[in-house]
N, C-alpha and C positions, 0 to 999 in steps of 0.2 A: 863481209856477211858471215855469220856464225852458221856452220852446217855440220851435220853428222854424216860421217862417211864409214860405212861397215864393209870390211873386206871379206868376200865370199867366194868360195869356189867349191866344186864338187869333188876334186881330185884328192882328197885325204886318203892316205895309204892305210891308215889304221882303222878308220870308220868311214868308208866312201860315202858320199852324198849325205853326210850326217846332217846338214842344215835343213834338209827336206824330210827328215824323219818326224814322226808324230810327236806332238808335245802340246798338252793342254788344248786338245781339240784343234790344233792348228799344225803348222810345222815349226821347227825350232827357229827358222829364219822369220816367218810371219809373226810368231809370237813376240819376237824381239822387236821387230818394226812396229807392231801395234802398241807395244809397251812404251815406245819412244814418241809416238805421234802426239800425245797430250802435251808434250814440251813445246809444241809449235815451233820447232826447228826443222828445217829441211833435212830429210833423210835420203842418202844416196847409197846405192849398193855398188861397190868397186869390185867387178869381176874380171875375168881374164878373157882373152881372145882365143884361147885354146878351144877346139871343138868339143872337148869334154864338158865344156861349160855351156853349150848350146842348150841343153835342157834347163839349165838354170836360168838362162836368158828368156827362154819361153815362159817359164814360171813367173819371172819378174814382169814380163809384159802382160801376161794374163791378169796379174794382180795390180797392175798400174803402178808399179814402183819405178822410181827414177834409177837409172843405172849408167855405169860407164864400163866399157871393156878396155882393159890395158894388158900390160905385160904380165905374164904369169910368175916369171921369176924376179922381176924387178919390181918389187911391191911399192918401194919408195917412188918410183916413177909413176906407178898406176895411181898412187895418191895424189901426186902433184897434178897429173893430167885430169883426174876426176875433179879436183877442186877448181882448176882453171876452167874447165867445161862448164861447170854450174856456177861459176862466179863466187866461190867460197874462199875467204882469206884466212879464216880461224876455224880450224878443223877439230872436231870432237871424233877421236878415232876409237872405233869399237870392233872387236872381232865377232864374227857371226856364230861362233860356238859358245857364246856366253849368254844364254837366255835368262840366267839369273841375275844379270846386271841390275843393280839396284838404282832406280831413278832418283830417290832421295839423295843418295851420295853423289851421284851425277850432278844433281842441282847444286850441291855444296861446292863441287869442282867449278861449275859455271860461275858461281858467286866469287870464288877466288880469282878467276880470270877477269871478271868484271871490276874487282877491286885493284887488279894489277895488270891492266891492259898492255903495258909496254913490254912485257916479257915475250919470250919465245916459245916456252914450254911451261905447262902447268900439270902438276900431277900430285897425287898423294904418295907418301912414302911408308913402306912397311918393312920393319927389320933392316933399315938402311938401303932399301931397294925401291925403285918406282913400282907401283903396284901392277904396271903391265907385266912385270916379271913373276907375279903372284899367280898360284894355281887356284885360288879362291873363285876367280871368275866373276866377280861382281863390279869390277872397276872399269873406267874409261880413262883416257888421257886426252889432253888438249894441246895443239901444237899450231903455230902459225904457218901458213904457206910460204912466207919468206924464208923462215927457218928451214923447211924442207928443201927449198930451192938452194940455199946457201950450202946445206949438207951435201946435196947432190953435185954441186959445182966445185966444191973445195976439198972433198975427201974421196979417197979411192977404195977404202976397205970394202970388199964385196959383201960383208955381213951387214953393212949399212943399207944396202939396196934390198936386202932380204927382210930385215927387222926394221921397220919404218923409222922409229925414233931412237933406236939403239945408239946411233952416232951422236945424237943430241946430248942425252944424259951421260954418255961416255966422254964427252968433250965439254965440260961446263966452262971451261975458259973461252970457249968460242961463242957460247949462247947464254942468253939471260934466262935463268930457270927458276921457277917458283915452285917450291916444294912445301907440302904440309904434312907433317909426321902424324900418323895415326896408329903407331905401334901399340901404344897403351890400350887403346880401345879395341884393337883387333887381335892382340897377341894370343889370346886363348883359342882363336879360330885358325891358327897357323896350319893345322892339319886337315883342314876342310878343302875339298876339291870339287868345285861346281862347274868347272870348265868341262866341256864334252869333247873328248878327243879319242876315246877308245870305246870299245863295246861295254867295258866294265863301267866307264863314266855313264854311259847311256842307261845302263841297268840300274845304277843308282839314282839317276834322274827319275826313272819310272817309280822307284820306291818312294821317293820324295813326293811325287805327283799324287800318290795314293793317300798321303797324309794331308796335303794342301790342296784343296780343290781349286783355289784361285790364287795361283802364285803370283799373278800380276798385281794383286792387291796386298801381298805379303811381303813384309820387308825382311831383309837378310837376317837380322838378329833373331827373328822368330825361326826361321829356317835353320840357322846356325846353331841355336840352342837345342833344336829338336835332334839334329845330327849328332851333337855332343852327348845327347842322353840315350842315343841308339848305338849300342856297342858294336853290333854287326855292321852297321853303315859306317861308323866311325872307323873301324879297323879296315874295311874295305878300301876307304879313301886314303888311309895312311899308307896302305900297300901299293896302291896305284902311284901314289906320290913317289915312293921308294923306286918302283919300277921305271918310272919316267924321268928320274933325275939324271941329268946329263953330266 
């Protein structure tokens, strides 16, 4: 079964409890979940067993969201357990700090999966990198449960446990990977940052909200072109990208 698993926790150091901050008259998390529901694909929140996420679990239960609590540090294992618990064998992986995720682009990813169902991992590629590594913040990725289990059982690099699919696209000889390059279509948006990880990111989000009253009905290209035309917003995003480049 195909399912969406969103990793979520409240323990962000730079912007604590960011996913429960207001966004479009909801919270960041509930806005993202509501945006995904029309796809008619099960949506699961994968959170942690840490007491710091008890507040999040209360919120999930209040809103009748399906969830699973797993390891805080071993996110790979948390995904595997979440998928096994809910009977999901093909996972659309989404991070909870990306409320601008574009469902039209996600549906194209799902179409690529349906046309190539025998692969282990499906993603778009931007500038020779899987879009999960992009700061644009509008993409998802798709991975099989079997691939995650194989990664867990056959590789010991600790970074693979923290970054769920990192060990897959960095070991292409061990996995069957389906990439679709979208660099030409998205190259002019390279310096746009819509992921929400810092107070400055959230401030920019609020500026965009003032311009677009119904972001759930607005595609990325409309938002992206607006940002490119707004010098102050564009420069702010470029600086945040520089400040957060590892």
